Structure formats: C-alpha cells, structure tokens
C-alpha positions in Angstrom: 55.4 53.9 41.7 51.4 54.8 42.2 51.2 53.8 38.0 51.9 50.5 38.9 50.1 50.4 41.8 46.7 51.3 40.6 47.5 48.7 37.3 48.4 45.6 40.1 44.8 46.8 41.3 43.5 47.1 38.9 44.0 43.6 37.7 43.2 41.9 40.4 39.8 44.2 40.4 39.7 42.5 37.0 40.8 38.2 37.2 39.2 38.3 41.0 36.4 40.8 40.3 34.9 41.0 37.1 36.4 37.6 35.6 34.2 35.1 37.6 31.5 37.5 37.2 31.8 37.2 33.3 31.4 33.5 33.6 29.1 33.3 35.9 26.9 35.3 33.0 27.6 33.2 30.0 26.9 29.7 31.9 23.5 31.8 32.7 23.4 32.9 29.0 23.8 29.9 28.6 21.0 28.4 30.7 18.6 30.4 29.0 19.0 29.5 25.9 19.0 25.9 27.3 15.2 26.5 28.6 14.2 28.9 26.1 14.6 25.4 24.1 13.1 23.1 26.6 10.0 26.4 26.1 9.9 25.6 22.7 10.0 22.3 22.3 7.3 21.8 25.1 5.3 24.2 23.3 5.1 22.8 19.7 4.4 19.5 21.4 1.4 21.4 23.2 0.7 23.3 20.3 0.5 19.7 17.5 -1.3 17.7 20.8 -4.9 18.3 18.7 -3.6 17.5 15.6 -2.5 13.8 17.5 -5.7 13.4 19.3 -7.1 13.5 15.8 -4.8 11.1 14.4 -6.0 8.6 17.1 -9.6 9.7 16.7 -8.7 8.4 12.7 -6.7 5.5 13.5 -8.7 4.3 16.1 -11.5 4.5 13.4 -9.9 2.2 11.5 -9.3 -0.1 13.1 -12.8 -0.6 14.3 -13.7 -0.6 10.8 -11.3 -3.3 9.8 -12.5 -5.3 13.4 -15.7 -5.5 11.6 -14.8 -8.5 10.1 -12.3 -10.5 12.3 -13.7 -13.5 14.2 -15.5 -13.2 17.4 -18.3 -15.0 19.8 -18.9 -18.2 18.1 -16.0 -18.5 15.9 -17.2 -21.8 14.4 -20.6 -20.5 13.3 -18.3 -17.2 12.3 -16.5 -19.6 10.0 -19.4 -22.3 8.1 -21.7 -18.8 8.3 -18.8 -16.7 6.8 -17.0 -18.7 4.0 -21.4 -20.2 2.9 -21.8 -16.5 2.2 -18.7 -16.1 0.3 -19.1 -19.2 -2.4 -22.5 -18.5 -3.2 -20.4 -16.3 -5.6 -18.4 -19.3 -7.3 -18.4 -22.9 -8.6 -16.4 -24.4 -5.9 -18.6 -27.5 -3.8 -17.6 -27.2 -0.4 -19.5 -30.1 2.2 -16.2 -30.3 4.6 -15.5 -27.6 6.8 -13.9 -28.6 9.8 -14.0 -28.4 14.3 -11.3 -24.8 14.1 -8.9 -25.4 15.9 -7.9 -22.1 18.8 -4.7 -20.4 20.1 -2.5 -17.5 19.9 -1.0 -15.8 16.0 2.3 -18.3 15.2 3.3 -15.7 12.8 3.8 -12.2 15.3 4.5 -12.5 19.1 2.9 -11.2 21.6 0.1 -10.4 19.1 -3.5 -9.2 21.1 -5.7 -11.6 18.8 -6.0 -15.3 18.6 -6.2 -17.5 15.5 -8.6 -20.0 14.7 -7.6 -23.0 11.9 -9.5 -24.6 10.4 -9.5 -27.2 6.9 -11.8 -26.9 4.1 -12.7 -29.9 1.6 -14.8 -29.3 -1.2 -14.2 -30.6 -5.4 -13.6 -27.4 -8.0 -11.9 -26.4 -11.7 -9.0 -25.5 -11.9 -9.9 -21.6 -12.6 -12.9 -21.6 -10.2 -11.0 -23.1 -7.4 -7.8 -20.3 -7.7 -11.1 -17.1 -7.9 -12.0 -18.5 -4.5 -9.7 -18.4 -3.5 -7.6 -15.2 -4.3 -11.4 -13.5 -3.2 -11.6 -15.6 0.2 -7.6 -13.3 0.0 -8.0 -9.8 -1.2 -12.1 -9.8 0.0 -10.9 -10.9 4.0 -7.6 -9.3 5.0 -7.2 -10.8 8.5 -7.6 -13.8 6.4 -4.6 -16.6 4.9 -4.9 -19.7 3.1 -2.5 -22.0 3.8 -1.1 -26.3 2.8 -3.4 -26.4 0.0 -3.2 -29.8 -1.6 -4.7 -30.3 -4.7 -5.6 -33.9 -6.4 -7.7 -35.4 -9.3 -10.7 -36.1 -8.8 -11.5 -39.2 -11.4 -13.2 -36.3 -13.6 -10.7 -35.1 -16.0 -11.4 -31.5 -15.1 -12.8 -31.3 -11.6 -10.6 -31.4 -8.8 -10.2 -32.5 -5.4 -8.9 -30.2 -2.5 -8.4 -29.6 1.1 -7.7 -26.1 2.4 -6.3 -24.5 5.3 -7.2 -21.7 6.4 -6.1 -19.3 9.4 -8.1 -16.2 10.2 -7.4 -13.9 12.9 -10.4 -13.6 16.3 -10.5 -11.1 18.5 -10.8 -12.5 22.1 -13.2 -10.8 24.4 -10.8 -9.4 26.3 
C-alpha cells in the first residue's frame, strides 16, 4: 500500500509539476533560439551596411555620369547643338530640326524622366545615313531613333530622309 501511494505521489509530482516545467523549458529554448537567429540576422545586416552604402555611392556616381549627356534646360538648344556637333564627322546634310515636343515617357509608366520628340529632315547617301544613325544611338544611349522614312532625292544615290528622335530629358524637379 505504501509503495502504491508513493508511486502515485511520484506520478502526480511528475504530471503536475515536472511535465509542465519541461514544456515551459522547451518553449523557452525555442524562443531563445529564434531570438538568437534574429540577432544573427541583424548583425549580418549591420555588417553589410557599409558595403551597401559603398554600392549606393558607386551607383549614384554612375547615374550622375550617365545623366551628363541627358538634355536639361532649353531642350531645343541642347538638341540643335548636339545634332550639329555630332553630324560634323558624317556626310549627312540636316537642314531642318523640328521643334521638340515634351511629354511623359510613353514606354515606361511613372518614369522619373521626361521625353522629348523631334524630327530631323535631310539628305545623305545610304551608307552614310546608316552609319550616322547607328553611331547616334550607340554614342547616346538615352536617345532612340524611330519612324525612319527614306526616299529618293532625284539623284540616283542621294536619299532624302526624315527621322523622329526620342530623347530623355532630366526634369528640374
């Protein structure tokens, strides 16, 4: 009888005192390991902060260098000067540069730049025109050539052309 009462008391102590304490201990161990994992993650993030700051500075410098060729201010003056200076190395005659039309970028919504569209009209030989257009797009990555129309100019080899150009414009805001 004494052994049964003793066994019952030991069982009661285990089920009512030790078992709940073991469950609480395992929950505390799990919480501690979760918090330790969070702490390790935050330490990693903090240690990467300087590297991220350096990357941001490098990308900002790269962006500002890229933006140096983007039109600002008086877009017609920028277009006129840029096209006139660029065409000096090519046998392309461009007597007419139309007035630019400013607007939002129609290729990408909510783009941080504006776009300007203008037309060039002139004459050139086929290979000279092709080299001029290819080099224009390669030297100015923020400019694209659209709507190229080529026609005969009466001379068998000289062509007349009209091309629309879209360029990015850095807004003043």
